[in-house]
C-alpha positions in Angstrom: -16.8 16.6 1.3 -13.3 17.9 0.3 -10.7 15.1 0.4 -6.9 15.0 0.1 -5.4 11.6 -0.9 -1.8 10.8 -0.1 -0.2 8.6 -2.8 3.1 6.7 -2.7 5.0 4.8 -5.3 6.3 1.3 -4.5 8.6 -1.1 -6.5 6.6 -3.0 -9.1 6.1 -6.5 -7.6 6.1 -8.2 -11.0 9.7 -7.2 -11.6 12.7 -9.3 -10.5 13.8 -7.8 -7.2 17.5 -7.9 -6.3 19.4 -6.6 -3.3 22.0 -3.9 -3.4 25.7 -4.6 -2.8 25.7 -4.0 1.0 22.4 -6.0 1.6 20.5 -3.2 3.2 17.9 -2.4 0.5 16.6 -3.4 -2.9 18.8 -2.5 -5.9 16.6 0.4 -7.1 18.7 1.6 -10.1 16.6 -0.2 -12.6 13.3 -0.7 -10.7 10.0 0.5 -12.1 7.4 1.9 -9.7 3.6 1.6 -9.4 1.0 3.1 -7.2 0.8 1.5 -3.8 -2.3 -0.8 -3.9 -3.8 0.5 -0.6 -3.4 4.1 -1.8 -5.3 3.2 -4.9 -8.2 2.1 -2.7 -7.9 5.4 -0.8 -8.3 7.3 -4.0 -11.3 5.2 -5.0 -13.0 5.8 -1.6 -12.3 9.6 -2.0 -13.9 9.6 -5.5 -16.9 7.6 -4.2 -17.4 10.2 -1.4 -17.2 13.0 -4.0 -19.8 11.3 -6.2 -22.2 10.8 -3.3 -21.9 14.2 -1.5 -20.1 16.6 -3.8 -16.9 18.4 -2.9 -13.4 17.8 -4.4 -10.5 15.4 -4.5 -6.9 16.6 -4.4 -4.1 14.1 -4.7 -0.5 14.6 -3.4 2.0 12.3 -5.0 5.4 11.6 -3.4 8.5 11.7 -5.6 9.8 9.1 -8.2 9.7 11.3 -11.3 8.1 9.7 -14.4 6.1 7.0 -12.6 4.5 9.4 -10.2 3.5 11.8 -13.0 1.8 8.8 -14.7 0.1 7.9 -11.4 -1.1 11.5 -10.9 -2.5 11.8 -14.5 -4.3 8.5 -13.9 -5.8 9.9 -10.7 -7.1 13.0 -12.7 -8.6 10.7 -15.3 -10.4 8.8 -12.6 -12.0 11.9 -11.2 -9.5 13.8 -9.0 -9.8 17.6 -9.4 -6.2 18.6 -8.6 -2.9 16.7 -8.6 0.3 17.9 -6.9 3.7 16.2 -7.2 6.0 16.5 -4.2 9.7 16.5 -5.3 11.7 13.8 -7.0 13.4 10.6 -5.8 11.9 10.5 -2.4 10.5 7.0 -2.5 13.0 5.5 0.0 12.0 7.8 2.9 10.8 6.3 6.1 7.1 6.7 7.0 8.1 9.3 9.6 9.8 11.5 6.9 6.9 10.9 4.5 4.5 12.2 7.1 6.6 15.3 7.6 6.5 16.1 3.8 2.8 15.5 3.4 2.0 17.6 6.5 4.1 20.4 5.1 2.3 20.2 1.7 -1.0 20.4 3.6 -0.2 23.6 5.3 -2.7 26.3 4.5 -5.0 23.9 2.6 -8.6 23.4 3.5 -9.9 19.8 3.7 -12.5 17.6 5.4 -10.7 14.3 5.1 -7.2 13.0 4.5 -7.1 9.5 3.0 -4.2 7.2 2.4 -3.5 3.5 2.3 -3.4 1.7 5.6 0.1 0.5 4.7 2.6 0.2 1.8 4.4 -2.8 0.4 7.9 -1.4 1.1 7.4 0.0 4.6 7.9 -1.4 8.1 5.1 -0.1 10.3 1.9 1.0 8.4 1.7 4.3 10.3 1.4 7.1 7.7 -2.2 8.0 8.5 -1.5 7.8 12.2 1.5 10.1 12.0 -0.1 12.6 9.8 -3.2 12.8 12.1 -0.9 13.2 15.2 1.1 16.0 13.6 -2.1 17.8 12.5 -3.9 17.0 15.8 -7.0 15.6 14.1 -9.0 12.4 14.7 -7.8 9.2 13.0 -9.2 5.8 12.1 -7.2 3.0 10.3 -8.1 -0.3 8.6 -11.1 1.5 7.1 -13.3 -0.4 4.7 -16.0 2.2 4.0 -16.9 5.8 4.7 -20.1 7.8 4.3 -20.2 11.6 4.5 -22.3 13.5 7.0 -22.8 17.0 8.1 -19.5 17.9 9.8 -18.6 14.3 10.3 -18.1 11.0 8.5 -19.4 7.5 9.3 -16.4 5.1 9.1 -16.4 1.3 9.1 -13.3 -0.2 10.6 -12.3 -3.8 10.2 -11.0 -5.9 13.0 -9.7 -9.5 13.0 -12.0 -12.4 12.3 -14.2 -10.4 9.9 -15.5 -8.2 12.8 -16.3 -4.6 11.9 -17.3 -1.5 13.8 -18.9 1.8 12.8 -17.6 5.1 14.1 -18.9 8.6 13.8 -15.9 10.8 13.4 -15.8 14.6 13.4 -14.0 16.3 10.5 -11.3 17.1 9.6 -10.0 13.6 10.1 -7.4 11.2 8.6 -8.3 7.7 7.4 -6.1 4.7 6.7 -7.9 2.8 4.0 -7.8 -1.0 3.9 -10.2 -1.4 1.1 -12.6 0.9 -0.8 -16.3 0.0 -1.0 -15.7 -1.2 -4.5 -12.6 -2.2 -6.5 -10.5 0.7 -7.8 -12.1 1.7 -11.2 -10.5 1.1 -14.5 -9.7 4.1 -16.6 -9.1 4.0 -20.3 -5.7 5.0 -21.7 -7.4 7.6 -23.9 -8.7 9.4 -20.7 -5.2 9.3 -19.2 -3.8 10.9 -22.3 -6.5 13.6 -22.2 -5.4 14.3 -18.6 -1.8 14.5 -19.7 -2.7 17.0 -22.5 -4.9 19.1 -20.2 -2.0 20.9 -18.6 1.0 20.5 -16.4 0.7 19.0 -12.9 1.2 21.3 -9.9 4.6 20.7 -8.2 6.0 21.5 -4.8 9.7 21.3 -4.3 10.6 19.5 -1.1 13.8 18.5 0.6 14.1 15.2 2.6 13.5 16.1 6.3 15.8 14.9 9.1 15.3 11.2 9.8 13.3 10.8 13.0 11.9 7.3 12.8 14.5 5.8 15.1 14.6 2.7 12.9 17.5 1.7 10.7 17.5 -1.3 8.4 20.8 -3.2 8.9 20.2 -6.2 6.7 17.8 -7.5 4.1 18.0 -11.1 2.8 16.1 -13.4 0.5 14.0 -16.0 2.3 15.7 -19.4 2.5 14.2 -22.1 0.2 13.2 -25.3 2.0 12.9 -28.8 0.6 9.2 -28.3 -0.1 6.1 -30.1 1.1 5.8 -33.9 1.6 2.9 -35.2 -0.4 1.0 -38.0 1.4 -0.5 -40.6 -0.8 -3.1 -43.3 -0.1 -6.6 -43.5 1.4 -7.8 -41.6 4.5 -6.7 -44.3 6.9 -3.2 -44.6 5.5 -2.8 -40.9 5.3 -3.9 -40.5 8.9 -1.4 -43.2 10.1 1.4 -41.4 8.1 0.5 -38.0 9.7 0.6 -39.6 13.2 4.0 -41.1 12.4 5.4 -37.8 11.3 4.0 -36.0 14.4 5.5 -38.7 16.8 8.8 -38.5 14.9 8.9 -34.8 15.5 8.5 -35.3 19.2 5.2 -33.4 19.4 
């Protein structure tokens, strides 16, 4: 089962995030980037499929210079066979534009599955896998929590609300939006990442940002307002119940 995994960098959530001067985006001048959490699960699922049924794993990483090179070397250390970097400084593109770039990079490449995270922390719609599948005219399933390779098909487990899951038999080639891999993304030692870095240069494809076609424009971003906090109710159960009733009646409910 030959898989291609689409990887995207997102702003590191542990950093102090600030807005830019016009309030339309984060101030990205000094931000660090990390691999999107759901894309990490997509990579893990692809490696699990390779370990179970053979084949190969190719990773395509989108932009953001030094951080993406580190991400791609880490993917090689985990078990990917090939890593390709797509341009620089493309991390602010809409999902529509990201799909255009990934589809262009996939042209002429043979694969059974395309895997990517079901969403990213800094996007609006969680539609990358859907858009890639539509452009390539191949089957698609999102919110996937497991996949097993078959002969010319893949058995996919999709999660719905309330913990309900359903299994689908999907003909390949297909695109999957991964919610969670069957196991947590594996840890890889720094020494193995260094070996991957010393093993040779990453492949690279120069890409230009495509025309914006999403139809969505962010006009304002703001920090959530801080409330006064929760009211802590003290006393035994009867006293607490009376206080809650009083609050509810006072609110006119």
